[in-house]
C-alpha positions, 0 to 999 in steps of 0.5 A, spaced: 372 695 571 373 702 571 378 706 567 381 711 573 375 715 575 370 713 570 366 707 569 367 703 562 361 706 559 363 713 561 370 712 558 366 709 552 362 715 551 368 720 552 372 716 547 367 716 542 366 724 543 374 725 543 376 720 537 370 720 533 368 712 535 370 708 541 375 704 538 378 698 541 385 701 542 383 707 545 379 703 550 385 698 552 389 704 552 385 707 557 387 701 562 394 702 560 395 709 561 391 708 568 396 702 570 402 706 568 399 712 572 398 708 578 405 705 578 408 712 578 410 715 585 404 720 587 405 727 585 410 725 580 410 730 574 410 726 568 411 725 561 409 720 556 412 717 550 407 713 545 410 708 540 404 708 535 400 713 532 394 709 533 389 711 538 393 710 544 396 718 544 388 719 545 388 715 551 394 719 554 391 726 552 384 724 555 387 721 562 393 725 563 395 732 562 400 730 557 398 733 550 402 734 543 401 741 544 404 742 551 410 737 549 409 732 554 406 727 549 411 724 545 410 720 539 415 715 536 411 710 531 415 704 532 409 700 530 408 697 538 402 698 542 406 701 548 406 707 552 411 709 557 410 714 563 416 717 566 418 722 571 420 729 567 426 730 571 430 724 571 426 720 566 425 714 570 418 711 569 414 705 567 412 702 560 406 698 559 404 694 553 399 689 551 402 682 552 400 677 546 401 671 551 395 674 555 390 674 550 389 667 549 384 668 555 380 673 551 379 670 544 375 676 541 381 681 543 386 677 540 382 676 534 382 684 533 389 685 536 393 680 532 389 681 526 386 674 526 379 676 524 377 681 519 373 687 522 367 685 519 367 678 522 369 681 529 363 681 534 364 689 537 359 687 543 363 681 545 370 685 544 368 691 548 365 686 554 372 682 554 376 689 554 372 691 560 373 684 563 380 684 561 382 691 564 389 691 565 390 684 566 393 683 558 398 688 560 406 687 561 410 692 565 417 694 565 421 699 569 424 704 564 430 709 564 428 714 558 433 717 553 436 724 555 433 727 549 426 726 552 428 730 558 427 737 559 424 742 554 428 748 551 424 754 551 423 757 544 429 763 543 429 769 539 424 769 533 425 772 526 422 773 519 424 768 514 427 772 508 425 767 503 417 766 505 416 771 510 414 767 516 416 768 523 421 762 525 426 760 531 432 763 529 436 757 532 434 753 526 438 757 521 438 763 516 431 761 513 426 757 516 426 749 516 421 749 511 425 753 506 431 749 508 427 743 504 424 740 510 416 742 508 412 736 507 408 740 502 409 744 496 405 751 496 401 751 489 399 759 490 403 764 494 397 766 498 390 763 499 
């Protein structure tokens, strides 16, 4: 079964080049994303929300115009393997997830997805064969209305120089950059490298 305009083998190669390997989650994610795209009205300018940080965001970036760089790909790590594609203006869209009940017909996928088999015991060739055979048949679809906070993007306003660290930052963040307000996830070990 194709993944959009790609054969399974073509998408496998593209996934490997982009992700470093053709991970099962990325391959299944390709089917999920294409299913969602097909359920949106033609011509919809859409954004994506992914509920995991693993593999699925890369499927979105490979198969859509949504990326973290253009702020049309949102990642909320809820620990769920799901993606929502939705109209950028009104937030109406579809949520695609893997339905565990549908995995019984695909035991190798189930063993991988439900962590019933350790990685060393998985038959990767059979797993990939089952992924190709299953396509999007293992997915469930829900219509969704996204929260208003995910609609529209404010443009960056005025930029200033932080009086503490000397870096440029959006002035709307306050008198100092967010890093100097204690939100940096690091501690600088030297003043400048």
